[in-house]
C-alpha positions in Angstrom: -14.1 -9.6 2.9 -13.4 -5.8 3.9 -11.4 -4.4 6.6 -11.3 -0.8 7.8 -8.7 0.0 10.4 -8.2 3.7 9.5 -7.6 6.3 12.1 -6.3 4.0 14.7 -2.8 4.9 15.3 -1.6 1.6 13.9 2.2 1.5 13.4 2.7 -1.8 11.3 0.9 -4.1 8.9 1.3 -7.3 10.9 -1.6 -9.6 11.7 -3.1 -9.6 8.2 -1.5 -12.9 7.2 -4.1 -15.5 5.9 -7.1 -13.0 5.8 -9.1 -13.2 2.4 -9.4 -9.5 2.0 -10.4 -7.8 -1.2 -10.6 -4.3 0.3 -8.4 -2.9 3.0 -8.3 0.7 4.4 -5.3 1.6 6.4 -5.6 5.3 5.9 -4.4 7.9 8.6 -2.3 5.6 10.7 1.4 5.7 11.7 2.6 2.8 9.4 6.2 3.2 8.4 6.8 -0.3 6.7 4.6 -2.6 4.7 5.7 -6.0 6.2 6.5 -9.0 4.2 3.5 -11.0 5.3 1.4 -8.5 3.4 2.4 -10.5 0.4 -0.1 -13.2 1.5 -3.1 -10.8 0.7 -3.4 -12.4 -2.8 -7.1 -11.5 -3.3 -6.6 -7.8 -2.4 -8.1 -5.6 -5.1 -8.3 -2.1 -3.2 -5.7 -0.8 -0.8 -6.1 2.6 0.7 -2.9 3.4 2.8 -2.9 7.2 2.5 -1.5 9.4 5.2 1.1 7.2 6.7 5.0 7.1 6.7 5.7 4.5 4.1 8.8 4.6 1.8 9.3 1.1 0.6 6.7 -0.7 -1.7 8.7 -4.0 -2.2 6.0 -6.1 -0.5 3.2 -5.0 -2.8 4.9 -6.8 -5.7 2.8 -10.1 -5.2 -0.6 -8.4 -5.0 -1.5 -9.4 -8.6 -5.3 -8.6 -8.1 -4.7 -5.1 -7.0 -6.7 -2.7 -9.1 -6.8 0.5 -6.7 -3.8 1.8 -4.7 -3.8 4.9 -2.6 -0.5 5.8 -1.4 -1.0 9.5 -1.2 0.8 11.4 1.8 3.6 9.0 2.5 7.3 9.1 2.3 8.0 7.6 -1.2 11.0 9.4 -2.7 12.6 6.9 -5.0 11.7 6.0 -8.6 12.8 2.3 -8.0 10.0 2.0 -5.5 7.5 2.6 -8.3 9.1 -0.2 -10.4 7.9 -2.7 -7.5 4.4 -2.0 -9.0 5.2 -2.7 -12.6 4.0 -6.4 -12.8 0.6 -5.5 -11.3 -1.3 -5.9 -14.5 -4.7 -5.1 -13.2 -3.6 -1.9 -11.4 -5.6 0.9 -13.0 -5.6 3.5 -10.4 -2.7 4.7 -8.3 -2.4 7.9 -6.2 1.1 9.0 -5.1 0.1 12.8 -4.5 2.0 14.5 -1.8 4.9 12.1 -1.6 8.6 13.6 -1.9 8.9 11.8 -5.3 6.6 14.5 -6.7 9.5 17.0 -6.2 12.0 14.8 -8.3 12.8 15.7 -11.9 
Protein backbone atom coordinates (compact mmCIF):
# COMPACT_ATOMS: atom_id res chain seq x y z
CA UNK A 1 0.00 0.00 0.00
CA UNK A 2 1.18 3.54 -0.77
CA UNK A 3 0.25 6.83 0.88
CA UNK A 4 1.15 10.34 -0.25
CA UNK A 5 0.28 13.15 2.16
CA UNK A 6 2.88 15.63 0.95
CA UNK A 7 2.13 19.38 0.87
CA UNK A 8 -0.69 19.18 3.43
CA UNK A 9 0.62 21.28 6.35
CA UNK A 10 0.56 18.14 8.54
CA UNK A 11 2.15 18.79 11.93
CA UNK A 12 2.47 15.22 13.29
CA UNK A 13 2.75 11.57 12.26
CA UNK A 14 -0.23 10.28 14.25
CA UNK A 15 -2.95 8.17 12.66
CA UNK A 16 -0.70 5.76 10.75
CA UNK A 17 -0.83 2.96 13.30
CA UNK A 18 -1.87 -0.35 11.79
CA UNK A 19 -1.50 0.68 8.16
CA UNK A 20 0.33 -1.84 5.97
CA UNK A 21 2.36 0.75 4.08
CA UNK A 22 5.37 0.05 1.87
CA UNK A 23 5.70 3.64 0.55
CA UNK A 24 5.00 6.83 2.51
CA UNK A 25 5.52 10.38 1.25
CA UNK A 26 5.25 13.06 3.94
CA UNK A 27 7.43 15.65 2.18
CA UNK A 28 6.83 19.36 2.59
CA UNK A 29 4.77 19.44 5.75
CA UNK A 30 5.27 20.90 9.24
CA UNK A 31 6.19 17.73 11.11
CA UNK A 32 8.38 18.37 14.15
CA UNK A 33 8.48 14.86 15.61
CA UNK A 34 8.16 11.27 14.44
CA UNK A 35 5.74 9.73 16.95
CA UNK A 36 6.24 6.35 18.64
CA UNK A 37 3.32 4.76 16.79
CA UNK A 38 5.43 5.14 13.65
CA UNK A 39 7.23 2.00 14.83
CA UNK A 40 4.17 -0.05 13.79
CA UNK A 41 4.94 0.58 10.10
CA UNK A 42 7.04 -2.59 9.93
CA UNK A 43 6.46 -3.16 6.18
CA UNK A 44 7.65 0.33 5.18
CA UNK A 45 10.35 0.25 2.50
CA UNK A 46 10.42 3.86 1.27
CA UNK A 47 9.98 6.90 3.51
CA UNK A 48 10.12 10.39 2.08
CA UNK A 49 9.90 12.95 4.86
CA UNK A 50 11.92 15.78 3.33
CA UNK A 51 11.32 19.47 4.17
CA UNK A 52 9.93 19.20 7.67
CA UNK A 53 11.31 20.13 11.11
CA UNK A 54 12.44 16.72 12.40
CA UNK A 55 15.43 16.47 14.77
CA UNK A 56 14.90 13.07 16.44
CA UNK A 57 15.11 9.73 14.60
CA UNK A 58 14.52 7.40 17.55
CA UNK A 59 11.23 5.98 16.28
CA UNK A 60 12.70 4.86 12.96
CA UNK A 61 14.79 2.13 14.64
CA UNK A 62 12.20 -0.63 14.19
CA UNK A 63 11.58 -0.09 10.47
CA UNK A 64 13.64 -3.15 9.54
CA UNK A 65 12.50 -3.29 5.90
CA UNK A 66 13.33 0.34 5.18
CA UNK A 67 15.47 0.73 2.04
CA UNK A 68 15.13 4.40 1.08
CA UNK A 69 14.99 7.26 3.58
CA UNK A 70 14.82 10.91 2.54
CA UNK A 71 15.37 13.20 5.53
CA UNK A 72 16.75 16.16 3.59
CA UNK A 73 15.90 19.67 4.77
CA UNK A 74 15.07 18.88 8.38
CA UNK A 75 16.64 19.82 11.74
CA UNK A 76 18.95 16.86 12.36
CA UNK A 77 22.02 18.17 14.14
CA UNK A 78 23.37 15.35 16.35
CA UNK A 79 25.42 12.35 15.22
CA UNK A 80 23.73 10.14 17.81
CA UNK A 81 20.49 10.54 15.84
CA UNK A 82 22.14 8.76 12.91
CA UNK A 83 23.00 5.89 15.26
CA UNK A 84 19.27 5.18 15.47
CA UNK A 85 19.53 3.93 11.88
CA UNK A 86 22.50 1.59 12.34
CA UNK A 87 20.44 -1.62 12.65
CA UNK A 88 18.42 -0.99 9.48
CA UNK A 89 20.22 -3.63 7.43
CA UNK A 90 18.37 -3.03 4.16
CA UNK A 91 18.77 0.75 4.19
CA UNK A 92 20.71 1.46 1.02
CA UNK A 93 19.80 5.08 0.27
CA UNK A 94 19.63 7.93 2.76
CA UNK A 95 19.46 11.67 2.15
CA UNK A 96 20.49 13.99 4.97
CA UNK A 97 21.32 17.00 2.82
CA UNK A 98 20.53 20.46 4.14
CA UNK A 99 20.39 19.46 7.80
CA UNK A 100 22.45 21.22 10.50
CA UNK A 101 24.53 18.03 10.89
CA UNK A 102 26.23 18.90 7.59
CA UNK A 103 27.98 21.81 9.23
CA UNK A 104 29.48 19.71 12.05
CA UNK A 105 33.08 18.57 11.86
